[in-house]
N, C-alpha and C positions, 0 to 999 in steps of 0.2 A: 835311709831317707835323705841324708846330706848329699850322697852321690846322685840320687835322682834329681834333686833340686839343681845340682851343678850341671847335669846333663841338659835339663830343660832350659837353664839359663844360657848354656852354650848354644843350644839350638836357636833360641830367640836372637842371640847376638849374631849368629851366622845369617839368619834371615835378614837382619837389619844391615849387616856389613856388606852382604852380597847384593843389596839392592842399589842399582845404578839409577841416576836421575832419569825420570820419565819425561817424555815430551809428547804433547798431543799432536803427533805427526799425522798428516793427511794419509788416507788410505791410498796405497799405490794404484795407479790407473789400471794396471793389469788385474788387480783384485776387484776393482770397481766394475770392470767389464765382466769378469768371470762370475761374480756374484749373481748377475742376471740369469746366467745359465743354470747355476745351482738353485736359485730360488724357484725357477720354473720346474726343475726336476723334482724338488722336494714337494712342491704344490700338487704334483701329479700322483703322489702316493695315496692309494685308496685303502682304508682299513677293511678288514674282513667283517661280514655281518656277525653280530653277536649271537653266539650259540647257546642261548638260554634253554632251548628245548632239550638239549642232551643232558643238562644238569638236573632238570626237574625230577626224574626218577630216583635221584640220589640225595634227595632232601632227607638227611638223617633224623632219626628220633633223638631226643636229648640223651636218652639212656645209652644208645650206641655210640654217640659222639664222646660222651664223658668216659665210657668204658675204655675206648681207644686212647683218649687223652690220659687217663689214669695210668694205662700201661706205659705210654711213652714217658710220662713224668717219673713213674716208679722205676723205670729201667734206664733213666738218663745217665746214671753214673757208670763208668766203665767197670766191667768185671772181667776177671781172668777167663771165666768159663772153663770148658774142658776141651782138650785137643780132639777128643772123639766123644760123640754122644750116641745113645741107643737109638734104635729106629723110632721108638715111641716118643723119645724126647725131641728128635729131629722133626717128626710129624707135628708135634705140638708147636715148635718154633715156626714152622711153615704156616700153620693155622693162624698164629698170632700176626705174622707178616701180612697175610692177605686180609685179615680182619681190619688191621690198622690202615692198610692201603685203601680199602673200600670206604672207611669212615672219614679218613683225613686227607688222602692224596689229591692234590688239586687237579691232576690230569686223569684221574680214574674215570670220570664220565666221558672223556674224550675217546679213550680206547674201549670203554664199555665193560660191563660185568662178564659177558660171555668170553671175551679175550682173556681176562684175568683168570677166570675159572678154568679155562683151557690150560693156561700156564700152570696153575696150581695142580691140576690133575697130572700133568707131566712131571712136576717136581715130586709129588707123592709117589708116582710110579717108579721113579729112579731111586728114591729112598727105600722103598719096600724091597729092593733087591739085596739090601744089606742088613745085617743084625746091628752093626754099628757103622757110623759114618764120621769121617774126620771133619772138623770145623771148616777147613779150607775147601774140602770137596763139597760140602753143603753150600758154601758161598758160591762156588763155581756153577753148581746146578741152578741155584736161584738166578745168578747173573745171566746164564744162557737162556733160561725160559722167560726172563723179563727183558730180553734184549730188544723186543719190539718197542720199548719205551725210548723215546728220544728226549732226554733230559740230562743236561750236563751236571745238574745238582744232585741227581739221584746216585747214591753210593751204596755199595754192599762191601762191608769190611774195608772202607776207606778207598775203594776203587770205583771209578765210574763204569757204566755199562758198556761204553764204547771208547775206542781210541779217538783222540782229537785229530783234526786234519793238520797236515803240514803244507805250508805255502811255498811254492817253487817259482823262480823267475828265470829269465834267460841268462845264461852264464856270461858274466863279464859286461853286462849292459848297465851303464850308469844312468841316473835320472836325467843328466844333462844331454844324453844322446837321444836324438829323434829317430828311434828305431823303426817305428811304423807310423804311417799317416793315413788319414781317412779322406777319401775323395767321393765324388758323387756316385761312382760305380763300385765303391767298396774300399777295403783296406789294402794298402800297398806296403811291401817290404822294402825299406830304404836301402838295404844292402845289395839288392839286385834290381830294384824298380819294378818288381813283378806284382801283379794283383793276386791276392790270396783268395782261394776258393774253399779250402778246408784246413782246419787245424785239429790234429788228433782225430781225424775222420769225422769232424763235426763242422757243419755249415754255420753254426751260431758263433760267429767270430767275436761278438761282444762279450761272450762268456770267458774269453781268454785275453783279449786285448783291452787294456785298461788305461784311462786317461791320465796324462801328466801335463800340467800347465807349465809353460815356459815363461821366462822373464819377458820375452818379446811379445807375449800375448797369444802365441800360437799354442795349440794343443797337439801333442803327439801321443802315441800309444806304446805300451810295453807289454810283454807277454808274461802273464801270471797264471798259475794253475794250482788249485787245492786238491790234495789227494791224501788218502790214508796209506797208500802204497809208496814205495821208494821209486822216484821218477828220475831218470837220467836224460831222456830225450823226449821231445814231442815232434811229430811229423807235421810238416807244413806243405800243402799242395797248392800249386799256382795255376792260373788260367791257361798257361801254355802247356800244361800237362806234366811239367817238371815237379820235383819234390825235394825238400830240404829237411834234414833231421836237425832240429834245433837243440843244442845242449842246454840242459836245465840244471839249476843248483838251488839249494835251500835259501830262502830269504834270510838275511841276517837281521836279528832282532837288536833292539836297543839293549845295552848292558844294564843289568838290573841295578837299581839304586836302593840303598839301605834307608835313606832319609824319607820320612813320610811326606814332608812338604818342602818344596824349594821355590823361592820367589826371587825374581830378578827382572832385568829388561833384556829384550832382544832387539837390537837396532832402535833402541829408545821406546820400544813397545812393551807394556806390562805383560809379564809371563808368569804363570803359576803352574807348578807341577805337583799333583797329589797322587800318591801311590797306594792309598788305602782309604776307604770310606768309613770314617768313624764319627758317630754322632756325638755332639758335646753333652757331657753330663758332669755334674759337680764333682763326682767321685772319680772321674776318668783322668788318668795321667795325660792322655792325648787330647784332652778338651781344647787346649790351646791351638792345636793344628786345625781342628774343625772350625773353631771360631774365626781364625784368620781366613780360612777357605771361604766361609760364608760371607765375611766382610768384603772379600774381593769380588763377590758376585755383583754387589751394588756398585762398587767402584768400576768394574769392567763395563757395566751398562752405561756409564757416563763418559767412557772413553771412545774416541773414533774407532780404535782398533785394539784388541787384546788377544792374548793367546792362553788357552786352557789346555794343559797337557795331561791326558788320561792314559798315556802309555804306561804299561807295567802295573796298572791298577786293576786287581782282580775283583774289586767290588767291596762288599761289606754291608754297611747299613744303608738301606734304601732311604731312610729318613734324610740323610745328608744330600742325596741326589734330589729329592723333592724340594728340600729347603733351598738348595743352590739355584735350581732353575726358577723357582718362584721369586727369589730375591733378584735374580738377573732380569726376569721378564716383568717384575712388579705385578704379577698376577699368577694364579695357579695355572699350571700347564698340564695338559693331557698329551701323551704321545700318540703315535699311530697304532700302538698295540692296545688291545682290550685286555684288562687284567681282572681276574675273577678270584675271589677268596672264598673257600669253603669252610665256614665256621659260623656258629650261632652267636654272633656278637651281641644280639639284643637281650640275651638271657642274663639274669643277675648272677648266677653261679659262674658263668663264663667270665664275666667282668672281674671276678676275683683272681682269675689267672693272668690278667693283664698287669704285669709288673712294670711300673715306670722305670725301674732301675735296670731292667735287662737291656741288652744291646739294641734290640729291635722290637720294642713293645708294640702290641697290636693297638693299644689305645693311641699311641703316637701316630701309628700308621693311618688310622682313620682321621685323626686330627689334621695331619699334614697333607694327606693325599685326597683324592676326589672320589672315594668309594661311596656308593649309595646302596642301600639295602634293596635286594631284589625279592628274596623270600627268606624264610626262617634260617636258612643255612647258606645263603649265597649273597655276597656283596660284590658289586661290579664297579670298576672304574672304566667308563666309556672312552673310546678313542677320540682323537681330534678328527672331525669330519668336515670342517669348513673348507671351501675351495681356495680361499686365500690364506696365506701364511700370516702369522701374528706380526704386527708392525715392530720393527726394531731399528732404531736410528743408528745404533752402533754396528760394528762388525766383529765377529768372534771367530777365530781360527781354533778348531778343536783337533788336537793331535791324538791319534789312536793307534793301537797295534793289536797283535794276536792275543795279548794277555789282558786287554781291556774287557772286563767281564761283568755280568750280573748288574749290580747297582750302578756301575759305570755306564753300562749299556742302557740302563733305564734313563740316566741323565742324557745320554746321546739321543735317545728316542724323543724325549721331550723337546730338546733343542732343535730337532729337525722340523718342528712346527713353526719356528720363528724365521723371519727374514734374515738374510745376511750372516748366516752361520755356515762356514765351510769346513768340512771334515777332511783331514789330511793324514795319510799313513797307510795302514793295512786293515783288512777286515777284522772286526772285533772277534772275541772268543766264541760268541754264540751261546751264552748261558742266559737265555732270555725267556724261555717258556715255563720255567719252574722256579723253585726257591729252596732254601735249606732251613726251613723253620723247625723241623723235627729231626733230632738225631738221638737214637736210643740203641740199646743192646738187647738181643734176644735172650730170654730168660734161661734157657738150657745151655745153648752153645756159646753165648757171649758174642755172637756175630753182630757187628755194627751195621745199622741200617739208617740211611738219611734220605729224606725227601721233604717236600713242602706242601702247604695247602694252597699255594698260589698257582694259577694257570695264566700264562701270557700268550695271547693269540695275535700273531703278526702277519701282514701280507708277505707271502713267501718270497716274492721278488725283491722285497725290501730288507727283510731280516729273517734268518732261519737258525734253528738250533744247531750248534756245532760249527756253523759257517758264518754266523755273525751278521753285523751291519757293515755294508761296504762304505768306504770313504768316497769323497768326491774327487780327490786327487790321490793317486796310488804311488806311495813312496815307501821304500824299505825302512823299517824302524830305526836302523842305525843312521840313516841319512836324513831323517825328517827335519831335525833342527837346522842342519846346514842348508837344506833346501829352503826352509822358511826364511832364513837369514838372507839368502840370495834374492828371494822375491821381494824382500823389504828394503833392499839397498836402494 
């Protein structure tokens, strides 16, 4: 206990000692001009229509819901299980998986019962080939047949269903270099002054050439490409018929930080970096960090300019995201995503399951978020649909990277609906359409299963699973802070 108190004291002293005197500096002219472009782009985001019709057939009876919940709660503790299980045991585990999915999984109605039943039949067919099956093999069969699911949070034996994407950039090109420019008739390669007609056999140049704002107020473009495959070159064809093979390399990420919260100034501008979303509770060792984080939201809203760094933040508790955006905006915010919760919150028995001491209690979720009851088993947080962004007298720079995920992306989504918020860095992780509310172990094999009862629906051009939310200014993670410093000089 003494050591914990000493560590906490040291952390607080570090936060205090590292804080340089802030100044209410005016927003640099280059950002004043660029915010007009960003505001216009964010205001054009149009949410998808709410898909309540696909959820209606899956309004569970209380008995089905509680049977599935009882299974999840009863099997919440890790068990060793067996390295191999009999065919009968494996089939029972599979039955349990698909029963709990139908009753609880937020995206089940999106894919539909027919698709899940087809997958179950294929899994059963594979299992029936063997008298016994190894736990690892059972996990692989389930993972393969459920691969139609796009959900970063969905895990089988602690592994996601799909590999994440890797971001590539042009080899040796620094953000200070104006590699490509856009003119009235298209994009030009500054290395040879030629007009580009195709990149990687694709005429959609905007999918590859991403904007970089320069200190002189001009915008150039750099080459980026997301892929699950190893990429060494991309082809670039020009209007004169010639072609160049562009050498590509992996984007360099920011070095991982161990501290949860770092607070200082950058060129006299208040800067806050949080690497984990933890909601404050009296019993929580980390409550101090959350409290500081929330306090800075109000402070940032009163400053001409502030910097919120979400790089390296994999998410955590959605309550902290809601609370921060609400404190900053001085009102509750809805993002451009529609969020749907499949659970019978109105029932007395269910309320007994809402434990305020858990990391992410459902009671707190309803209190802090904007969820409204749609039917007996569906609660909906509607998206922001206004044509104009929410007024914001301040300016906020939000730094993001490939590891900014889940609750971090929820905060980013809400902040997109406000004026004068500019996002800088790399596309976020893309853990946006699901959640991790339920983690349990199958009764016979001990195989771990994780999924959530939340479904988030986003406009695909704005945000997508595994590919994330794109920034307004594209800068490699390792260079972001240096880039911001140069803009603010």
